[in-house]
C-alpha positions as a Markdown table, in Angstrom:
| # | Residue | x | y | z |
|---|---|---|---|---|
| 1 | Leu | 13.8 | -18.0 | 76.0 |
| 2 | Asp | 10.3 | -16.9 | 76.4 |
| 3 | Ser | 9.2 | -18.8 | 73.3 |
| 4 | Ile | 11.0 | -21.9 | 74.4 |
| 5 | Asp | 9.2 | -21.8 | 77.8 |
| 6 | Ser | 6.0 | -21.2 | 76.0 |
| 7 | Asp | 6.6 | -24.2 | 73.7 |
| 8 | Asp | 7.5 | -26.4 | 76.6 |
| 9 | Arg | 4.3 | -25.4 | 78.4 |
| 10 | Leu | 2.2 | -26.2 | 75.3 |
| 11 | Ala | 3.9 | -29.6 | 75.0 |
| 12 | Ser | 3.3 | -30.2 | 78.7 |
| 13 | Asp | -0.3 | -29.2 | 78.4 |
| 14 | Tyr | -0.8 | -31.4 | 75.4 |
| 15 | Arg | 0.8 | -34.4 | 77.2 |
| 16 | Ala | -1.4 | -33.8 | 80.2 |
| 17 | Tyr | -4.5 | -33.7 | 78.0 |
| 18 | Gly | -3.7 | -37.1 | 76.5 |
| 19 | Asp | -4.2 | -40.4 | 78.4 |
| 20 | Ser | -0.8 | -41.2 | 79.8 |
| 21 | Asn | -1.8 | -44.8 | 80.3 |
| 22 | Gln | -2.0 | -45.5 | 76.6 |
| 23 | Thr | 0.8 | -47.4 | 74.9 |
| 24 | Gly | 2.3 | -46.2 | 71.6 |
| 25 | Ala | 0.3 | -48.7 | 69.6 |
| 26 | Glu | -3.0 | -47.6 | 71.2 |
| 27 | Gln | -2.2 | -44.0 | 70.5 |
| 28 | Glu | -1.3 | -44.9 | 66.9 |
| 29 | Glu | -4.5 | -46.8 | 66.4 |
| 30 | Met | -6.4 | -43.8 | 67.8 |
| 31 | Val | -4.7 | -41.5 | 65.4 |
| 32 | Tyr | -4.8 | -43.6 | 62.3 |
| 33 | Gly | -8.1 | -45.4 | 62.9 |
| 34 | Asp | -9.2 | -48.7 | 61.3 |
| 35 | Thr | -7.2 | -49.6 | 58.2 |
| 36 | Val | -9.5 | -52.4 | 57.0 |
| 37 | Ser | -12.0 | -51.1 | 54.6 |
| 38 | Phe | -15.7 | -51.6 | 54.8 |
| 39 | Tyr | -15.5 | -53.7 | 51.6 |
| 40 | Asp | -12.8 | -55.9 | 53.1 |
| 41 | Lys | -14.8 | -56.5 | 56.2 |
| 42 | Leu | -17.7 | -57.6 | 54.2 |
| 43 | Met | -15.5 | -59.8 | 52.0 |
| 44 | Glu | -14.1 | -61.5 | 55.1 |
| 45 | Gln | -17.7 | -62.4 | 56.0 |
| 46 | Val | -18.2 | -63.7 | 52.5 |
| 47 | Ser | -15.2 | -66.1 | 52.9 |
| 48 | Glu | -17.0 | -67.6 | 55.9 |
| 49 | Glu | -20.0 | -68.6 | 53.8 |
| 50 | Asp | -20.4 | -71.8 | 51.8 |
| 51 | Leu | -21.3 | -70.2 | 48.5 |
| 52 | Thr | -21.3 | -71.6 | 45.0 |
| 53 | Asn | -19.1 | -69.8 | 42.4 |
| 54 | Thr | -22.2 | -68.1 | 41.0 |
| 55 | Gln | -23.4 | -67.0 | 44.4 |
| 56 | Arg | -20.0 | -65.6 | 45.2 |
| 57 | Gln | -20.0 | -63.6 | 42.0 |
| 58 | Ile | -23.5 | -62.3 | 42.8 |
| 59 | Met | -22.4 | -61.4 | 46.3 |
| 60 | Glu | -19.3 | -59.5 | 45.1 |
| 61 | Tyr | -21.5 | -57.6 | 42.7 |
| 62 | Leu | -24.0 | -56.8 | 45.5 |
| 63 | Ile | -21.3 | -55.6 | 47.8 |
| 64 | Gly | -19.8 | -53.5 | 45.0 |
| 65 | Ser | -23.2 | -51.9 | 44.4 |
| 66 | Leu | -23.7 | -50.7 | 48.0 |
| 67 | Asp | -23.7 | -47.0 | 48.5 |
| 68 | Asn | -21.6 | -45.3 | 51.2 |
| 69 | Asp | -24.3 | -45.9 | 53.8 |
| 70 | Gly | -24.4 | -49.6 | 53.1 |
| 71 | Phe | -27.7 | -49.4 | 51.3 |
| 72 | Leu | -28.4 | -51.3 | 48.1 |
| 73 | Arg | -30.4 | -48.8 | 46.0 |
| 74 | Ser | -30.6 | -50.9 | 42.8 |
| 75 | Asp | -33.7 | -53.0 | 42.1 |
| 76 | Val | -33.1 | -56.8 | 42.1 |
| 77 | Ser | -34.2 | -57.2 | 38.5 |
| 78 | Phe | -31.8 | -54.4 | 37.4 |
| 79 | Ile | -29.0 | -56.3 | 39.2 |
| 80 | Ser | -30.0 | -59.6 | 37.5 |
| 81 | Glu | -29.9 | -57.8 | 34.1 |
| 82 | Asn | -26.5 | -56.2 | 34.9 |
| 83 | Leu | -25.1 | -59.5 | 36.0 |
| 84 | Ala | -26.2 | -61.1 | 32.7 |
| 85 | Ile | -24.8 | -58.2 | 30.6 |
| 86 | Tyr | -21.5 | -57.4 | 32.4 |
| 87 | Gln | -20.7 | -60.7 | 34.2 |
| 88 | Gly | -22.2 | -63.2 | 31.8 |
| 89 | Leu | -24.2 | -64.7 | 34.6 |
| 90 | Asp | -27.7 | -66.1 | 33.8 |
| 91 | Val | -29.4 | -65.6 | 37.2 |
| 92 | Thr | -32.9 | -65.1 | 38.2 |
| 93 | Asp | -34.3 | -62.4 | 40.6 |
| 94 | Lys | -34.8 | -65.3 | 43.0 |
| 95 | Asp | -31.1 | -66.1 | 42.9 |
| 96 | Val | -30.2 | -62.5 | 43.6 |
| 97 | Asn | -32.7 | -62.3 | 46.4 |
| 98 | His | -31.3 | -65.4 | 48.0 |
| 99 | Val | -27.7 | -64.0 | 48.0 |
| 100 | Leu | -29.0 | -60.6 | 49.2 |
| 101 | Ser | -30.6 | -62.3 | 52.2 |
| 102 | Ile | -27.2 | -63.8 | 53.0 |
| 103 | Leu | -25.6 | -60.4 | 52.7 |
| 104 | Gln | -28.3 | -58.9 | 55.0 |
| 105 | Ser | -27.3 | -61.4 | 57.7 |
| 106 | Phe | -23.8 | -59.9 | 57.8 |
| 107 | Asp | -22.5 | -57.2 | 60.1 |
| 108 | Pro | -23.3 | -54.5 | 60.5 |
| 109 | Ala | -27.0 | -55.2 | 61.0 |
| 110 | Gly | -29.0 | -53.5 | 58.3 |
| 111 | Ile | -26.4 | -53.9 | 55.5 |
| 112 | Gly | -27.9 | -54.3 | 52.1 |
| 113 | Ala | -31.2 | -52.7 | 52.9 |
| 114 | Ser | -32.9 | -50.7 | 50.2 |
| 115 | Ser | -34.1 | -48.0 | 52.6 |
| 116 | Leu | -33.8 | -46.7 | 56.1 |
| 117 | Gln | -37.1 | -48.4 | 57.0 |
| 118 | Glu | -35.8 | -51.8 | 55.8 |
| 119 | Cys | -32.5 | -51.2 | 57.5 |
| 120 | Leu | -34.2 | -50.6 | 60.9 |
| 121 | Leu | -36.4 | -53.7 | 60.3 |
| 122 | Leu | -33.3 | -55.8 | 59.7 |
| 123 | Gln | -31.8 | -54.5 | 62.9 |
| 124 | Ile | -34.9 | -55.2 | 64.9 |
| 125 | Ala | -35.1 | -58.7 | 63.4 |
| 126 | Arg | -31.8 | -59.5 | 65.1 |
| 127 | Arg | -33.1 | -58.7 | 68.5 |
| 128 | Glu | -34.5 | -61.4 | 70.8 |
| 129 | Asp | -38.2 | -61.8 | 70.3 |
| 130 | Ser | -40.1 | -60.0 | 73.0 |
| 131 | Arg | -43.1 | -57.8 | 73.4 |
| 132 | Leu | -40.9 | -54.7 | 73.0 |
| 133 | Thr | -39.3 | -56.1 | 69.8 |
| 134 | Arg | -42.7 | -56.8 | 68.3 |
| 135 | Arg | -43.8 | -53.2 | 69.1 |
| 136 | Met | -40.6 | -51.8 | 67.6 |
| 137 | Arg | -41.2 | -53.8 | 64.4 |
| 138 | Arg | -44.8 | -52.6 | 64.3 |
| 139 | Val | -43.8 | -48.9 | 64.7 |
| 140 | Ile | -41.2 | -49.1 | 61.9 |
| 141 | Arg | -43.4 | -51.2 | 59.6 |
| 142 | Asp | -46.8 | -49.4 | 60.2 |
| 143 | Tyr | -46.0 | -45.9 | 61.5 |
| 144 | Phe | -42.6 | -45.2 | 59.8 |
| 145 | Asp | -43.7 | -41.8 | 58.6 |
| 146 | Asp | -44.8 | -40.7 | 62.1 |
| 147 | Phe | -41.6 | -42.2 | 63.4 |
| 148 | Thr | -39.4 | -40.1 | 61.0 |
| 149 | Lys | -41.4 | -37.0 | 61.9 |
| 150 | Lys | -41.0 | -37.7 | 65.6 |
| 151 | His | -44.8 | -37.7 | 66.1 |
| 152 | Trp | -44.4 | -39.7 | 69.4 |
| 153 | Glu | -47.8 | -38.9 | 70.8 |
| 154 | Lys | -49.5 | -40.1 | 67.6 |
| 155 | Ile | -47.5 | -43.3 | 67.7 |
| 156 | Arg | -48.4 | -43.8 | 71.3 |
| 157 | Gln | -52.1 | -43.4 | 70.5 |
| 158 | His | -51.8 | -45.9 | 67.6 |
| 159 | Leu | -50.2 | -48.4 | 70.0 |
| 160 | Lys | -52.7 | -47.7 | 72.7 |
| 161 | Thr | -49.9 | -47.7 | 75.3 |
| 162 | Ser | -48.7 | -45.6 | 78.2 |
| 163 | Glu | -46.2 | -42.8 | 77.8 |
| 164 | Tyr | -43.5 | -44.9 | 79.5 |
| 165 | Glu | -44.1 | -47.9 | 77.2 |
| 166 | Ala | -44.1 | -45.7 | 74.1 |
| 167 | Glu | -40.9 | -44.1 | 75.2 |
| 168 | Glu | -39.3 | -47.5 | 75.7 |
| 169 | Val | -40.3 | -48.6 | 72.2 |
């Protein structure tokens, strides 16, 4: 009987810990998470674009070439060559860059970047133009090394700004 009481108390404690206002579906979603893959989410966005057959093939190749962080680590000319060899597509680097720019307009912001710096610049580009946004862009573009090393005072001096403004950036 002691073990039954102990089990009941544990179950009661567990129920008390959870949110009793959640429906079964909400709890199930919380447990199992999102079932749509990252690839599928990107392909949904592809379907919303007016692409030629060739552009669609390039896009699918680009999406398939993304790493787990959403970065495209391959050089555009390497991608053009691979498309010619493996897909039989005769495309230029300009063609690939055009489709890559479309991919980089997808969500999440920063997708298809080749580096963290480019990813952050893509994210900043989506912000409304303002003095703050321009400063953010400048920090990432011109002082990225200082930014990654958290040399805030050095960045503040480069920007010739107050501590408050630098912190805001």
